[in-house]
C-alpha positions as CSV (number, residue, x, y, z in Angstrom):
1,M,36.3,-21.2,132.2
2,I,34.8,-24.4,133.8
3,S,38.2,-25.7,134.6
4,R,39.1,-22.5,136.3
5,I,36.0,-22.8,138.5
6,V,36.8,-26.4,139.3
7,N,40.4,-25.4,140.2
8,R,39.1,-22.7,142.5
9,I,36.8,-25.1,144.2
10,A,39.6,-27.7,144.4
11,N,41.8,-25.2,146.3
12,T,39.2,-24.7,149.1
13,P,39.9,-26.5,152.4
14,Y,36.4,-28.1,152.2
15,A,37.2,-29.7,148.8
16,R,40.7,-30.8,149.8
17,K,39.4,-32.5,152.9
18,A,36.6,-34.2,150.9
19,V,39.1,-35.6,148.5
20,E,41.6,-36.6,151.2
21,E,39.0,-38.4,153.2
22,K,37.5,-40.0,150.0
23,A,34.0,-38.8,150.9
24,D,31.4,-41.3,149.9
25,L,27.7,-42.1,150.2
26,S,28.1,-45.1,152.6
27,A,25.8,-43.3,155.2
28,F,22.9,-43.9,152.9
29,K,23.3,-47.7,153.4
30,Q,22.3,-47.5,157.1
31,K,18.7,-47.9,158.1
32,P,17.1,-44.5,158.5
33,S,15.9,-43.4,162.0
34,A,12.3,-42.5,162.8
35,R,13.3,-38.9,162.8
36,I,14.7,-39.1,159.2
37,L,11.6,-41.0,158.0
38,L,9.3,-38.4,159.6
39,G,11.4,-35.7,157.9
40,V,11.1,-37.4,154.5
41,F,7.4,-37.9,155.0
42,L,6.9,-34.2,155.8
43,I,8.9,-33.2,152.7
44,G,6.7,-35.3,150.5
45,F,3.5,-34.1,152.3
46,S,4.5,-30.5,151.7
47,Y,4.4,-31.1,148.0
48,I,0.8,-32.5,148.3
49,I,-0.3,-29.4,150.3
50,G,1.7,-27.0,148.1
51,W,0.6,-26.1,144.6
52,P,-2.1,-28.9,144.3
53,A,-3.9,-27.5,147.3
54,V,-3.5,-24.0,146.1
55,S,-5.0,-25.0,142.7
56,A,-7.8,-26.7,144.6
57,M,-8.5,-23.5,146.5
58,A,-8.7,-21.7,143.2
59,G,-11.1,-24.3,141.8
60,L,-13.2,-24.0,144.9
61,A,-13.2,-20.2,144.6
62,I,-14.5,-20.5,141.0
63,Y,-17.0,-23.2,141.9
64,F,-18.5,-21.3,144.9
65,Q,-17.9,-17.9,143.2
66,E,-16.1,-16.7,146.3
67,P,-12.8,-15.2,145.3
68,L,-11.7,-14.8,149.0
69,V,-11.3,-18.6,149.2
70,A,-8.4,-18.3,146.7
71,I,-7.2,-14.8,147.9
72,I,-6.8,-15.9,151.5
73,G,-6.7,-19.7,151.3
74,G,-4.2,-20.0,148.6
75,P,-1.3,-18.1,150.3
76,L,-2.2,-19.6,153.7
77,T,-2.0,-23.1,152.2
78,Y,1.2,-22.4,150.4
79,G,2.7,-20.9,153.5
80,L,1.8,-23.9,155.5
81,S,3.3,-26.2,152.9
82,H,6.5,-24.2,153.1
83,L,6.6,-24.5,156.9
84,V,6.0,-28.3,156.6
85,F,8.8,-28.5,154.0
86,M,11.2,-26.6,156.3
87,A,10.3,-28.9,159.2
88,G,11.0,-31.9,157.1
89,M,14.4,-30.5,155.9
90,Y,15.3,-29.8,159.5
91,L,14.4,-33.4,160.6
92,A,16.0,-35.2,157.6
93,G,17.9,-33.0,155.3
94,A,20.8,-31.4,157.1
95,K,22.9,-34.5,157.8
96,Y,22.3,-36.2,154.5
97,S,22.6,-33.0,152.5
98,A,26.0,-32.4,154.0
99,I,27.1,-36.0,153.1
100,F,25.9,-35.7,149.6
101,L,27.5,-32.3,149.1
102,R,30.9,-33.6,150.3
103,W,30.6,-36.5,147.9
104,A,29.6,-34.3,145.0
105,T,32.4,-31.9,145.7
106,R,34.9,-34.8,145.7
107,R,33.5,-36.1,142.4
108,L,33.6,-32.7,140.8
109,V,37.2,-32.1,141.8
110,E,38.3,-35.6,140.7
111,K,36.5,-35.4,137.4
112,G,37.8,-31.8,136.8
113,S,41.4,-32.8,137.5
114,G,41.2,-36.0,135.5
115,E,41.6,-38.3,138.5
116,S,39.6,-41.6,138.4
117,T,37.4,-42.6,141.3
């Protein structure tokens, strides 16, 4: 079953081109731009203001005995963290995600067909 899936992937133009061009991860060797660094920072920051901040809102709601702090603040904080994450992905993720996906596709096809890298 897995070999059939790999064969179907291998027959796509995307996978054939990735194998033909020997897609690699050499782009990760270049010094990242300020835009990419900002994007990575925003992605990391979104994790800090995600569930930890929502948990802190719940703790504050219990401490102050004000359930509205958690009811309103929790979803707002989580929504903000999602927007920050999306901004970070926009700034840093698209280019490098595409490079990684091409490399991973090539590796999958080569491993699935028994070719060595």
